C-alpha positions in Angstrom: -8.9 -12.7 28.5 -11.6 -11.9 26.0 -10.6 -11.6 22.4 -12.7 -10.8 19.4 -12.3 -10.8 15.6 -14.1 -8.0 13.6 -15.1 -10.4 10.8 -16.9 -12.7 13.3 -18.6 -9.8 15.1 -19.8 -8.4 11.8 -21.2 -11.9 10.8 -23.0 -12.1 14.2 -24.4 -8.6 13.9 -25.6 -9.3 10.3 -27.2 -12.6 11.4 -29.1 -10.8 14.1 -30.5 -8.3 11.6 -29.7 -5.2 13.6 -27.4 -2.3 13.1 -25.8 -2.7 16.6 -24.2 -5.7 18.3 -23.1 -5.3 21.9 -20.3 -7.9 22.4 -18.7 -6.8 25.7 -20.4 -5.6 28.9 -18.2 -5.0 32.0 -18.6 -3.1 35.2 -17.2 0.2 33.9 -17.8 0.0 30.1 -19.4 -1.8 27.2 -18.3 -2.2 23.6 -20.4 -2.8 20.5 -20.2 -2.8 16.7 -22.4 -0.3 14.9 -23.1 -0.7 11.2 -24.6 1.8 8.7 -24.6 1.1 5.0 -23.9 3.8 2.4 -26.8 6.2 2.1 -28.5 4.9 5.2 -29.8 7.4 7.9 -28.4 7.2 11.4 -31.4 6.9 13.8 -29.6 7.1 17.1 -30.5 9.5 19.9 -28.2 11.0 22.6 -27.0 8.5 25.1 -26.6 8.9 28.9 -23.0 7.6 28.7 -19.8 9.0 27.3 -18.9 7.3 24.0 -15.8 6.8 21.9 -16.2 5.8 18.3 -13.4 4.0 16.4 -14.1 3.8 12.7 -13.0 0.3 11.5 -14.1 0.8 7.9 -16.1 3.1 5.7 -16.5 6.9 5.1 -19.0 9.4 6.4 -19.4 12.7 8.2 -20.3 12.9 11.9 -21.9 15.8 13.7 -21.5 16.0 17.5 -23.3 18.9 18.9 -22.6 21.8 16.6 -19.3 20.4 15.1 -19.0 18.3 12.0 -16.0 16.3 10.7 -15.3 13.7 8.1 -14.4 10.2 9.4 -12.8 7.2 7.7 -10.9 4.1 8.7 -8.8 4.8 11.8 -10.8 7.9 12.9 -11.6 8.2 16.6 -14.4 10.5 17.9 -15.4 11.3 21.5 -19.1 12.1 22.2 -19.9 13.4 25.7 -23.0 12.0 27.4 -26.2 13.7 26.4 -24.9 15.4 23.3 -26.8 15.0 20.1 -24.8 13.2 17.4 -25.3 11.5 14.0 -23.4 10.0 11.2 -24.5 11.3 7.8 -23.4 11.5 4.2 -22.3 7.9 4.5 -20.4 7.2 1.2 -19.0 3.8 2.1 -20.5 1.2 4.4 -19.6 2.3 7.9 -18.4 -0.1 10.6 -17.7 1.5 14.0 -16.6 0.1 17.3 -18.4 1.9 20.1 -17.2 2.1 23.7 -19.7 3.3 26.3 -18.6 4.4 29.8 -20.3 3.6 32.1 -21.8 0.6 30.2 -25.0 1.1 28.2 -28.1 -0.9 28.8 
């Protein structure tokens, strides 16, 4: 079994200085923690994998393709492979668990 604590993942991500920390990589999926602070732009580009976002904390809007919705703690968003997507109007520091399938990288 592999088990993780969000607080420890956030500390590891912050210590590494990046917005993204991949903490699990398996044959059929990978999982990471993505962090964007309030007001910060989201630089990501479309990915070759399907993605599921689970918002652990924060508030923002997200646009996937032509659709936009507000997200907050507990929100889950699916992004199909190859579709443009961005978080924006980040009003509270955003911490998002990201599941890629197949695994990224």
